[in-house]
Residue frames as qw, qx, qy, qz and C-alpha x, y, z in Angstrom:
[[0.223, -0.088, 0.645, 0.725, 5.19, 4.19, 7.00],
 [0.165, 0.711, 0.652, 0.205, 1.20, 4.82, 5.88],
 [0.140, 0.911, 0.247, 0.299, 1.59, 8.09, 5.46],
 [0.579, -0.503, 0.109, 0.633, 5.35, 8.61, 6.86],
 [0.386, 0.076, 0.780, 0.486, 4.75, 10.03, 3.81],
 [0.219, 0.722, 0.611, 0.241, 1.63, 11.98, 2.79],
 [0.104, -0.954, -0.091, 0.266, 3.30, 15.39, 2.87],
 [0.654, 0.610, -0.058, 0.443, 5.84, 17.38, 0.92],
 [0.607, -0.443, -0.149, 0.643, 9.00, 18.84, 2.41],
 [0.249, 0.851, 0.137, 0.441, 9.46, 22.60, 2.22],
 [0.608, -0.084, -0.342, 0.712, 12.51, 24.12, 3.85],
 [0.184, -0.945, -0.200, -0.184, 12.17, 27.11, 6.16],
 [0.468, 0.553, -0.371, 0.581, 15.08, 29.32, 7.17],
 [0.402, -0.702, 0.252, -0.531, 14.06, 30.11, 10.77],
 [0.324, 0.204, -0.862, 0.332, 15.74, 28.20, 13.56],
 [0.691, -0.465, -0.206, -0.514, 13.20, 26.46, 15.77],
 [0.148, -0.377, 0.804, -0.435, 13.55, 25.03, 19.26],
 [0.789, -0.025, -0.387, -0.477, 12.04, 21.55, 19.05],
 [0.280, -0.322, 0.851, -0.306, 11.64, 18.46, 21.22],
 [0.614, 0.006, -0.660, -0.433, 10.26, 14.98, 20.53],
 [0.207, -0.105, 0.836, -0.497, 8.23, 12.76, 22.84],
 [0.121, -0.346, -0.899, -0.240, 4.94, 10.91, 23.14],
 [0.374, -0.517, -0.227, -0.736, 1.50, 12.44, 23.57],
 [0.131, 0.077, -0.786, 0.599, 0.82, 12.56, 27.31],
 [0.311, 0.329, 0.575, -0.681, -2.90, 13.29, 27.31],
 [0.427, 0.582, 0.685, 0.098, -6.06, 13.17, 25.23],
 [0.129, 0.927, 0.055, -0.348, -5.51, 16.87, 24.62],
 [0.218, -0.567, 0.628, 0.487, -2.13, 16.13, 23.05],
 [0.404, 0.179, 0.854, 0.277, -3.65, 13.44, 20.84],
 [0.314, 0.804, 0.484, -0.140, -6.44, 15.80, 19.77],
 [0.014, 0.859, -0.234, -0.454, -3.89, 18.46, 18.83],
 [0.286, -0.297, 0.797, 0.442, -1.96, 15.91, 16.74],
 [0.380, 0.456, 0.797, 0.111, -5.21, 14.87, 15.05],
 [0.218, 0.900, 0.205, -0.316, -5.99, 18.50, 14.23],
 [0.111, -0.665, 0.542, 0.502, -2.56, 18.85, 12.65],
 [0.373, 0.054, 0.876, 0.301, -3.21, 15.72, 10.60],
 [0.355, 0.716, 0.595, -0.083, -6.51, 17.13, 9.37],
 [0.071, 0.877, -0.110, -0.462, -4.89, 20.43, 8.45],
 [0.150, -0.492, 0.716, 0.472, -2.23, 18.69, 6.36],
 [0.283, 0.117, 0.921, 0.240, -4.20, 15.81, 4.82],
 [0.243, 0.714, 0.656, -0.026, -7.59, 17.43, 4.25],
 [0.020, 0.906, 0.085, -0.414, -6.65, 21.12, 4.13],
 [0.077, -0.665, 0.538, 0.513, -3.50, 20.87, 2.01],
 [0.130, -0.177, 0.905, 0.366, -3.93, 17.62, 0.13],
 [0.577, 0.064, -0.241, -0.778, -7.70, 17.49, -0.24],
 [0.178, 0.014, -0.982, 0.055, -8.02, 14.05, 1.36],
 [0.617, -0.391, -0.338, -0.594, -11.51, 12.78, 2.12],
 [0.237, 0.110, -0.809, 0.526, -11.46, 12.25, 5.91],
 [0.533, -0.564, -0.455, -0.436, -14.90, 11.40, 7.32],
 [0.290, 0.079, -0.635, 0.711, -14.95, 12.57, 10.93],
 [0.307, -0.704, -0.640, 0.034, -17.47, 13.03, 13.71],
 [0.332, -0.774, -0.132, 0.523, -15.52, 16.11, 14.83],
 [0.495, 0.851, 0.069, 0.164, -14.92, 18.90, 12.30],
 [0.142, 0.883, -0.401, 0.199, -11.25, 19.67, 11.76],
 [0.508, -0.510, 0.680, -0.138, -10.05, 16.45, 13.40],
 [0.665, 0.325, -0.630, -0.235, -8.61, 13.38, 11.66],
 [0.400, -0.328, 0.785, -0.343, -9.34, 10.27, 13.72],
 [0.715, 0.104, -0.556, -0.411, -10.27, 6.66, 13.01],
 [0.906, -0.353, -0.107, -0.205, -10.70, 3.30, 14.74],
 [0.820, 0.170, -0.339, 0.428, -6.94, 2.76, 14.96],
 [0.073, 0.708, -0.268, 0.650, -6.09, 5.88, 16.97],
 [0.667, -0.620, 0.188, -0.368, -7.12, 4.53, 20.40],
 [0.979, -0.119, 0.068, 0.150, -4.76, 1.57, 19.91],
 [0.654, 0.531, -0.111, 0.527, -1.80, 3.72, 18.82],
 [0.485, -0.615, -0.106, 0.612, 0.89, 5.66, 20.57],
 [0.365, 0.889, 0.196, 0.194, 1.31, 9.15, 19.18],
 [0.634, -0.195, 0.036, 0.747, 4.83, 10.45, 18.69],
 [0.146, 0.949, 0.264, 0.091, 4.91, 14.25, 18.54],
 [0.518, 0.115, -0.071, 0.845, 7.41, 17.03, 17.92],
 [0.167, -0.889, -0.392, 0.168, 6.76, 20.26, 19.86],
 [0.273, 0.673, -0.112, 0.679, 7.91, 23.79, 19.45],
 [0.541, -0.324, -0.581, 0.514, 9.32, 24.27, 22.96],
 [0.071, 0.011, -0.133, 0.989, 8.67, 28.01, 22.87],
 [0.484, -0.146, -0.205, -0.838, 5.00, 27.92, 21.89],
 [0.467, -0.072, 0.788, -0.394, 4.24, 24.40, 23.16],
 [0.740, 0.387, -0.048, -0.548, 2.49, 23.62, 19.88],
 [0.734, -0.022, 0.658, 0.165, 2.64, 20.17, 18.30],
 [0.309, 0.722, -0.302, -0.541, 4.20, 20.64, 14.87],
 [0.450, 0.361, -0.770, -0.274, 4.89, 17.07, 13.74],
 [0.714, -0.194, 0.514, -0.434, 3.49, 13.62, 14.44],
 [0.401, 0.180, -0.865, -0.242, 3.66, 9.91, 13.70],
 [0.783, -0.295, 0.243, -0.490, 1.29, 7.32, 15.04],
 [0.183, 0.394, -0.899, 0.049, 2.67, 3.96, 16.11],
 [0.870, -0.158, -0.050, -0.464, 0.69, 0.73, 16.35],
 [0.167, -0.491, 0.847, -0.114, 2.54, -1.91, 18.40],
 [0.385, 0.060, -0.871, -0.300, 2.02, -5.61, 17.65],
 [0.037, -0.234, -0.877, 0.417, 0.14, -6.38, 20.87],
 [0.333, 0.460, 0.306, -0.764, -2.49, -3.76, 19.96],
 [0.384, 0.322, -0.577, -0.645, -2.56, -4.77, 16.29],
 [0.088, -0.083, -0.993, 0.007, -3.77, -8.17, 17.46],
 [0.176, 0.482, 0.670, -0.536, -6.96, -6.45, 18.64],
 [0.359, 0.725, 0.154, -0.567, -7.65, -4.05, 15.77],
 [0.786, 0.426, 0.325, 0.308, -5.49, -5.29, 12.88],
 [0.405, -0.290, 0.217, 0.839, -3.03, -3.21, 10.88],
 [0.343, 0.712, 0.081, -0.607, -4.18, -0.19, 8.89],
 [0.065, 0.474, -0.706, -0.521, -2.05, -1.50, 6.02],
 [0.283, 0.151, 0.946, 0.041, -4.35, -4.52, 5.75],
 [0.434, 0.683, 0.367, -0.459, -7.01, -2.24, 4.27],
 [0.368, 0.778, -0.318, -0.398, -4.68, -1.70, 1.32],
 [0.363, 0.503, -0.777, -0.107, -2.61, -4.89, 1.13],
 [0.957, -0.178, -0.190, -0.131, -2.87, -8.63, 1.68],
 [0.097, -0.763, 0.591, -0.243, -0.21, -9.16, 4.37],
 [0.978, -0.133, -0.031, -0.157, -0.44, -12.96, 4.47],
 [0.811, 0.321, -0.318, 0.371, 3.27, -13.46, 3.78],
 [0.107, 0.545, -0.454, 0.697, 4.16, -11.30, 6.78],
 [0.762, -0.489, -0.259, -0.335, 2.03, -13.37, 9.15],
 [0.851, -0.179, -0.342, 0.357, 5.08, -14.86, 10.87],
 [0.374, 0.272, -0.223, 0.858, 6.44, -11.37, 11.67],
 [0.312, -0.719, -0.338, -0.522, 3.34, -10.00, 13.40],
 [0.693, -0.633, -0.284, 0.196, 4.51, -10.55, 16.96],
 [0.582, -0.360, 0.061, 0.726, 7.56, -8.38, 16.21],
 [0.295, 0.375, 0.450, 0.755, 6.12, -5.89, 13.70],
 [0.030, -0.599, -0.349, 0.720, 5.22, -2.25, 14.44],
 [0.348, 0.633, 0.521, 0.454, 3.13, -0.22, 12.02],
 [0.183, -0.446, -0.115, 0.869, 3.74, 3.49, 11.54],
 [0.216, 0.554, 0.624, 0.507, 1.60, 5.99, 9.70],
 [0.089, -0.924, -0.362, -0.085, -0.22, 9.33, 9.58],
 [0.570, -0.280, 0.000, 0.773, 3.11, 11.13, 9.45],
 [0.238, 0.826, 0.296, 0.417, 2.83, 14.87, 8.93],
 [0.460, -0.257, -0.178, 0.831, 4.59, 18.12, 9.73],
 [0.091, 0.872, 0.299, -0.377, 3.21, 21.65, 10.04],
 [0.631, 0.687, 0.145, 0.329, 4.13, 23.67, 6.91],
 [0.028, -0.945, 0.245, -0.216, 6.22, 26.14, 8.93],
 [0.557, -0.607, 0.564, -0.056, 8.37, 23.32, 10.33],
 [0.948, 0.300, 0.109, 0.013, 9.22, 21.20, 7.30],
 [0.126, 0.821, -0.555, 0.050, 12.92, 20.98, 7.85],
 [0.666, 0.239, -0.695, 0.129, 15.46, 18.22, 8.23],
 [0.029, -0.288, 0.685, -0.668, 15.54, 18.92, 11.96],
 [0.684, -0.071, 0.243, -0.684, 11.86, 18.06, 12.43],
 [0.886, 0.199, -0.350, -0.229, 12.10, 14.85, 10.41],
 [0.450, 0.363, -0.727, 0.371, 15.28, 13.83, 12.24],
 [0.302, -0.250, 0.593, -0.703, 13.54, 14.27, 15.59],
 [0.845, 0.040, 0.036, -0.531, 10.59, 12.14, 14.50],
 [0.820, 0.299, -0.488, -0.004, 12.92, 9.42, 13.25],
 [0.217, 0.384, -0.731, 0.522, 15.10, 9.51, 16.35],
 [0.548, -0.182, 0.442, -0.686, 12.01, 9.16, 18.54],
 [0.908, 0.164, -0.144, -0.359, 10.86, 6.24, 16.43],
 [0.635, 0.392, -0.633, 0.206, 14.27, 4.55, 16.52],
 [0.088, -0.352, 0.687, -0.630, 14.48, 4.94, 20.29],
 [0.760, -0.060, 0.217, -0.610, 10.99, 3.43, 20.63],
 [0.888, 0.254, -0.353, -0.149, 11.96, 0.39, 18.55],
 [0.411, 0.419, -0.696, 0.414, 15.17, -0.08, 20.53],
 [0.287, -0.291, 0.595, -0.692, 13.53, 0.21, 23.95],
 [0.811, 0.029, 0.207, -0.546, 10.60, -2.08, 23.06],
 [0.407, -0.289, 0.851, 0.165, 12.73, -4.64, 21.28],
 [0.737, 0.526, 0.330, -0.267, 10.58, -4.75, 18.13],
 [0.585, -0.205, 0.593, 0.513, 12.29, -6.04, 14.97],
 [0.289, 0.332, 0.643, 0.626, 10.27, -4.76, 12.00],
 [0.192, 0.475, 0.188, -0.838, 8.57, -1.55, 10.87],
 [0.273, 0.389, 0.772, 0.422, 5.79, -1.60, 8.31],
 [0.154, 0.630, 0.278, -0.709, 3.84, 1.19, 6.69],
 [0.538, 0.645, 0.484, 0.246, 2.46, 2.71, 3.51],
 [0.299, -0.440, 0.157, 0.832, 4.68, 5.34, 1.88],
 [0.429, 0.732, 0.499, -0.176, 2.66, 7.65, -0.32],
 [0.299, -0.068, 0.437, 0.845, 3.21, 9.24, -3.70],
 [0.350, 0.485, 0.185, -0.780, 0.93, 11.96, -5.05],
 [0.432, 0.333, 0.776, 0.315, -1.37, 11.05, -7.92],
 [0.161, 0.704, 0.135, -0.678, -1.96, 14.66, -8.96],
 [0.203, 0.472, -0.577, -0.635, -0.81, 13.74, -12.49],
 [0.840, 0.142, -0.199, -0.483, -3.10, 10.73, -12.68],
 [0.908, -0.294, 0.297, -0.022, -0.55, 8.23, -11.39],
 [0.767, 0.583, -0.187, 0.191, 2.18, 8.40, -14.06],
 [0.059, 0.740, -0.544, 0.392, 4.82, 9.71, -11.65],
 [0.701, -0.386, 0.502, -0.329, 3.92, 7.04, -9.10],
 [0.964, 0.230, 0.135, -0.016, 4.16, 4.29, -11.70],
 [0.562, 0.703, -0.323, 0.294, 7.49, 5.67, -12.94],
 [0.236, -0.686, 0.565, -0.394, 8.90, 5.87, -9.41],
 [0.868, -0.196, 0.407, -0.206, 7.85, 2.32, -8.61],
 [0.886, 0.452, -0.041, 0.096, 9.39, 1.06, -11.85],
 [0.351, 0.737, -0.432, 0.384, 12.66, 2.81, -11.00],
 [0.367, -0.603, 0.553, -0.443, 12.84, 2.02, -7.28],
 [0.948, -0.093, 0.194, -0.232, 11.79, -1.61, -7.54],
 [0.757, 0.522, -0.365, 0.146, 14.92, -2.39, -9.54],
 [0.346, 0.459, -0.615, 0.541, 17.09, -1.84, -6.46],
 [0.222, -0.274, 0.564, -0.747, 14.80, -1.93, -3.44],
 [0.795, -0.146, -0.308, -0.502, 12.23, -4.70, -3.98],
 [0.502, -0.480, 0.641, -0.328, 12.24, -7.04, -0.99],
 [0.068, -0.171, 0.976, 0.117, 12.64, -10.83, -1.05],
 [0.441, -0.171, -0.663, -0.580, 9.80, -12.81, -2.58],
 [0.423, -0.342, -0.815, 0.199, 8.85, -14.33, 0.79],
 [0.119, -0.424, -0.430, 0.788, 8.02, -10.83, 2.12],
 [0.059, -0.163, -0.466, -0.868, 5.85, -9.70, -0.80],
 [0.258, 0.452, 0.638, -0.568, 2.42, -8.24, -0.15],
 [0.176, 0.323, 0.728, 0.579, -0.36, -7.65, -2.67],
 [0.169, 0.063, 0.102, -0.978, -2.48, -4.51, -3.21],
 [0.306, 0.448, 0.799, -0.259, -6.23, -4.86, -2.80],
 [0.410, 0.863, 0.246, -0.161, -6.83, -1.89, -5.13],
 [0.700, -0.111, 0.291, 0.643, -3.76, -1.99, -7.39],
 [0.120, 0.728, -0.197, -0.645, -2.41, 1.04, -9.17],
 [0.843, 0.455, 0.285, -0.031, -2.99, 0.12, -12.85],
 [0.410, -0.588, 0.443, 0.538, 0.68, 0.12, -13.80],
 [0.502, 0.181, 0.699, 0.477, 0.14, -1.29, -17.30],
 [0.225, 0.818, 0.488, 0.206, -2.14, 1.63, -18.18],
 [0.208, -0.956, 0.023, 0.205, 0.29, 4.29, -16.95],
 [0.539, 0.722, -0.338, 0.273, 3.53, 5.73, -18.29],
 [0.850, -0.494, -0.020, 0.181, 6.45, 4.29, -16.36],
 [0.720, 0.136, 0.051, 0.678, 9.37, 6.27, -17.74],
 [0.006, 0.915, 0.115, 0.387, 8.62, 9.81, -16.58],
 [0.370, 0.275, -0.501, 0.733, 11.21, 11.70, -14.50],
 [0.558, -0.699, -0.279, -0.351, 9.87, 11.95, -10.97],
 [0.051, 0.572, -0.584, 0.573, 11.42, 13.06, -7.70],
 [0.564, -0.243, -0.773, 0.160, 11.44, 10.55, -4.85],
 [0.430, -0.811, -0.125, -0.377, 9.51, 11.96, -1.85],
 [0.054, 0.682, -0.589, 0.430, 11.94, 12.77, 0.98],
 [0.673, -0.367, 0.512, -0.388, 10.53, 10.25, 3.45],
 [0.970, 0.229, 0.064, -0.059, 10.61, 7.40, 0.94],
 [0.536, 0.670, -0.416, 0.302, 14.17, 8.36, 0.07],
 [0.251, -0.620, 0.587, -0.456, 15.04, 8.28, 3.77],
 [0.886, -0.146, 0.339, -0.282, 13.48, 4.86, 4.34],
 [0.915, 0.391, -0.074, 0.075, 15.27, 3.30, 1.40],
 [0.314, 0.715, -0.495, 0.381, 18.62, 4.80, 2.32],
 [0.457, -0.523, 0.566, -0.444, 18.23, 3.41, 5.81],
 [0.041, -0.223, 0.973, 0.047, 17.68, -0.11, 4.46],
 [0.617, 0.251, 0.494, -0.559, 13.93, -0.54, 3.97],
 [0.219, 0.088, 0.869, 0.435, 12.40, -2.81, 1.32],
 [0.556, 0.154, -0.135, -0.806, 9.53, -2.14, -1.03],
 [0.402, -0.063, 0.894, -0.189, 7.37, -5.22, -0.56],
 [0.403, 0.435, 0.794, 0.137, 5.24, -5.16, -3.67],
 [0.154, 0.438, 0.450, 0.763, 3.35, -3.09, -6.22],
 [0.077, 0.000, 0.306, -0.949, 1.63, 0.13, -5.11],
 [0.036, 0.588, 0.804, -0.081, -1.99, 0.38, -4.07],
 [0.029, -0.460, -0.224, -0.859, -4.29, 3.27, -4.92],
 [0.141, -0.415, -0.672, 0.597, -5.72, 5.02, -1.85],
 [0.077, 0.627, 0.534, 0.563, -8.83, 6.81, -3.13],
 [0.348, -0.854, -0.356, 0.151, -9.43, 8.79, 0.08],
 [0.394, -0.698, 0.175, 0.571, -6.01, 10.43, -0.10],
 [0.676, 0.736, 0.006, -0.043, -5.65, 10.06, -3.91],
 [0.114, -0.748, 0.647, 0.091, -2.16, 8.69, -3.46],
 [0.859, 0.215, -0.464, -0.020, -0.29, 5.63, -4.64],
 [0.577, -0.682, 0.392, -0.219, 0.95, 3.80, -1.55],
 [0.584, 0.425, -0.686, 0.093, 4.10, 1.72, -1.55],
 [0.865, -0.486, -0.095, -0.080, 4.26, -1.07, 1.05],
 [0.253, 0.706, -0.550, 0.367, 7.45, -0.57, 3.05],
 [0.898, -0.414, -0.142, 0.044, 9.09, -3.06, 5.42],
 [0.192, 0.773, -0.491, 0.352, 12.16, -2.11, 7.43],
 [0.878, -0.263, -0.346, 0.201, 13.99, -4.88, 9.31],
 [0.309, -0.935, 0.172, -0.034, 15.74, -3.09, 12.15],
 [0.782, -0.343, 0.390, 0.344, 18.69, -5.49, 11.84],
 [0.647, 0.432, 0.380, 0.500, 19.16, -4.25, 8.28],
 [0.013, 0.996, 0.092, -0.005, 19.25, -0.54, 9.13],
 [0.633, 0.523, -0.242, 0.517, 22.58, 0.81, 7.99],
 [0.626, -0.395, -0.403, 0.538, 24.83, 1.38, 11.00],
 [0.244, 0.097, -0.023, 0.965, 25.49, 5.02, 10.12],
 [0.360, -0.483, -0.336, -0.724, 21.77, 5.75, 10.24],
 [0.698, -0.510, -0.498, 0.070, 21.29, 3.89, 13.51],
 [0.535, -0.198, -0.267, 0.777, 24.13, 5.90, 15.01],
 [0.030, 0.273, 0.156, 0.949, 22.70, 9.15, 13.65],
 [0.486, -0.501, -0.366, -0.616, 19.15, 8.66, 14.88],
 [0.760, -0.499, -0.402, 0.108, 20.03, 7.07, 18.22],
 [0.020, -0.919, 0.199, -0.339, 22.68, 9.72, 18.85]]
């Protein structure tokens, strides 16, 4: 969820031949990191300090597994998620902890996977690509026996944050998680100073998470590097609606 999430969907009519799997080499990981940089820095203007020009990488990448979607004709990586399993999070922490106090989720850590850095090449932003990423993620959770997914789901702040505040106000009414799972933003979006009644479209990935049964676990944080408002998302796998489990696990 940190950035299942920092990209807009744009449908393309061409039929693509795609396959999902995990990065098998450092070359695969580097290609996924170049795609991330293209989307986050090139399209969204994110500030991504990097030792290598054109590559998005940070201290979490070596501890993550990198789920990728490939165009089977060209071999190019056209979509990616990074996955931080709980055993590796014990060594490096969760990325989400930079944005939220996760104290109330302490008892879930041994069973909690973090997802983030989700992005798709602009020519491949279709339902098929997203479905492949989600099916790969669902299969991973099933095979590893992990019970919870956590991440930061992002909303653009191009309008100064009014749309993000309005979306949170609307979505929290139906999707706010139980009090015992609440987390707290370290750099809160200043909700009281923003309009909270503007019409705003729910980003496709957030819509997908919530339909599948995820909770919003607290108020949004402001991520200054990406200039997004990030919603903390927690998805208990036991809560995933059966029709979605069947769809993504095929």
